[in-house]
C-alpha positions as CSV (number, residue, x, y, z in Angstrom):
1,X,63.4,45.3,36.5
2,X,62.0,46.1,33.2
3,X,62.4,42.6,31.8
4,X,60.1,41.4,34.7
5,X,57.3,43.8,33.6
6,X,57.6,42.7,29.9
7,X,57.5,39.0,30.9
8,X,54.6,39.4,33.2
9,X,52.6,41.4,30.5
10,X,53.6,38.9,27.8
11,X,52.3,36.0,30.0
12,X,49.1,37.8,30.9
13,X,48.4,38.7,27.2
14,X,49.1,35.0,26.2
15,X,46.7,33.7,28.9
16,X,44.1,36.2,27.9
17,X,44.4,35.1,24.2
18,X,44.2,31.4,25.1
19,X,41.2,31.9,27.4
20,X,39.3,34.0,24.6
21,X,40.3,31.6,21.9
22,X,39.3,28.6,24.0
23,X,35.9,30.2,24.9
24,X,35.0,30.9,21.1
25,X,36.4,27.4,20.1
26,X,34.2,25.6,22.7
27,X,31.2,27.8,21.7
28,X,31.7,26.8,18.1
29,X,32.0,23.1,18.8
30,X,29.0,23.1,21.2
31,X,26.9,24.9,18.6
32,X,27.9,22.2,15.9
33,X,27.4,19.3,18.2
34,X,23.9,20.4,19.5
35,X,22.6,21.2,15.9
36,X,19.8,18.9,14.7
37,X,20.8,16.7,11.7
38,X,19.0,17.3,8.4
39,X,15.6,15.8,8.2
40,X,15.6,12.5,6.1
41,X,13.4,12.5,3.0
42,X,11.2,9.6,2.0
43,X,9.2,8.9,-1.2
44,X,5.9,9.5,0.5
45,X,7.1,13.1,1.5
46,X,6.4,14.2,-2.1
47,X,3.2,16.3,-2.1
48,X,2.1,14.7,-5.4
49,X,2.4,11.2,-3.7
50,X,0.3,12.4,-0.8
51,X,-2.4,13.8,-3.0
52,X,-2.6,10.6,-5.1
53,X,-2.9,8.4,-2.0
54,X,-5.2,10.6,0.2
55,X,-8.2,8.4,-0.5
56,X,-6.3,5.3,0.4
57,X,-5.1,6.8,3.8
58,X,-8.7,7.4,5.0
59,X,-9.7,4.2,6.5
60,X,-13.3,5.0,7.2
61,X,-14.1,6.4,3.7
62,X,-17.0,4.4,2.4
63,X,-17.3,2.3,5.5
64,X,-20.8,1.8,6.9
65,X,-21.4,2.1,10.7
66,X,-22.6,-1.6,10.7
67,X,-19.1,-2.5,9.2
68,X,-17.3,-0.6,11.9
69,X,-19.0,-2.3,14.7
70,X,-17.9,-5.8,13.1
71,X,-14.3,-4.5,13.0
72,X,-13.9,-3.8,16.6
73,X,-12.3,-6.7,18.3
74,X,-14.1,-8.3,21.2
75,X,-12.1,-9.1,24.4
76,X,-11.5,-12.8,24.9
77,X,-13.8,-14.2,27.7
78,X,-11.9,-14.7,31.1
79,X,-11.9,-18.2,32.7
80,X,-13.4,-18.5,36.2
81,X,-10.9,-17.4,38.8
82,X,-9.0,-15.0,36.5
83,X,-8.1,-11.6,37.9
84,X,-6.5,-8.3,36.9
85,X,-3.2,-7.4,38.4
86,X,0.2,-5.8,37.9
87,X,3.8,-7.1,37.9
88,X,5.7,-6.4,41.0
89,X,9.1,-7.9,40.2
90,X,11.7,-5.0,39.7
91,X,13.5,-6.5,36.8
92,X,10.4,-7.7,34.9
93,X,9.5,-11.3,34.1
94,X,10.2,-13.6,31.1
95,X,7.1,-14.7,29.3
96,X,7.3,-18.4,28.2
97,X,5.1,-20.6,26.1
98,X,4.9,-23.3,28.7
99,X,5.1,-23.5,32.6
100,X,8.9,-24.6,32.6
101,X,12.3,-22.8,32.7
102,X,13.2,-24.7,29.5
103,X,10.3,-23.5,27.6
104,X,10.6,-21.1,24.6
105,X,10.7,-17.4,25.5
106,X,7.9,-15.3,24.0
107,X,8.9,-11.9,25.4
108,X,9.0,-10.1,28.6
109,X,6.7,-8.3,31.0
110,X,7.9,-5.0,32.6
111,X,7.5,-4.0,36.2
112,X,4.1,-2.4,36.9
113,X,2.7,-3.6,33.6
114,X,-1.0,-4.5,33.8
115,X,-1.8,-8.2,33.2
116,X,-4.7,-10.7,33.5
117,X,-3.8,-13.8,35.5
118,X,-5.7,-16.5,33.7
119,X,-4.6,-19.7,35.7
120,X,-2.0,-20.8,38.2
121,X,-0.3,-24.1,38.0
122,X,-1.1,-26.7,40.6
123,X,2.3,-26.1,42.5
124,X,1.8,-22.3,42.4
125,X,5.1,-21.9,40.7
126,X,3.8,-20.6,37.4
127,X,1.0,-18.4,36.4
128,X,-0.6,-18.1,32.8
129,X,-1.1,-14.4,32.0
130,X,-2.4,-12.3,29.2
131,X,-0.9,-8.9,28.5
132,X,-2.6,-5.8,27.5
133,X,-1.4,-6.5,24.0
134,X,-3.1,-10.0,24.1
135,X,0.0,-12.0,24.4
136,X,-0.5,-15.1,26.5
137,X,2.2,-17.1,28.2
138,X,3.5,-18.2,31.5
139,X,5.6,-16.3,34.1
140,X,7.0,-17.3,37.4
141,X,4.3,-17.3,40.2
142,X,4.1,-14.8,43.0
143,X,5.2,-11.7,41.3
144,X,1.7,-10.3,40.3
145,X,-0.2,-8.2,42.7
146,X,-4.0,-8.4,42.5
147,X,-5.8,-5.0,41.7
């Protein structure tokens, strides 16, 4: 019977050592994996560089108020019949340079993105839009909800 007690005690001690070692091992690995990497350095991080270029960084230094008014871009005028809306197609839409599936792709328009519909093709299959970023192009018709 004594060998049974020794075996049971040995197995319990081994299981305890494995559990404690595993706990500390996992803790160490998690702390290493969640630590932020070192911050990259760039030439403009140098304080001397920042001091030398401080005047260049201030865009309004020496600019008169009249010059500021001239710099602000004026929105493009809207043609008659244009309206504001948002894209309702869940996957977004492809922005093309012409009202055709074979036309070149200019980018995309995401769902719920605000757009201005400038015109609609005669068959109603395509709509010419302007995005918030002033990109203009054609999308498939019927996927813009009027605001």
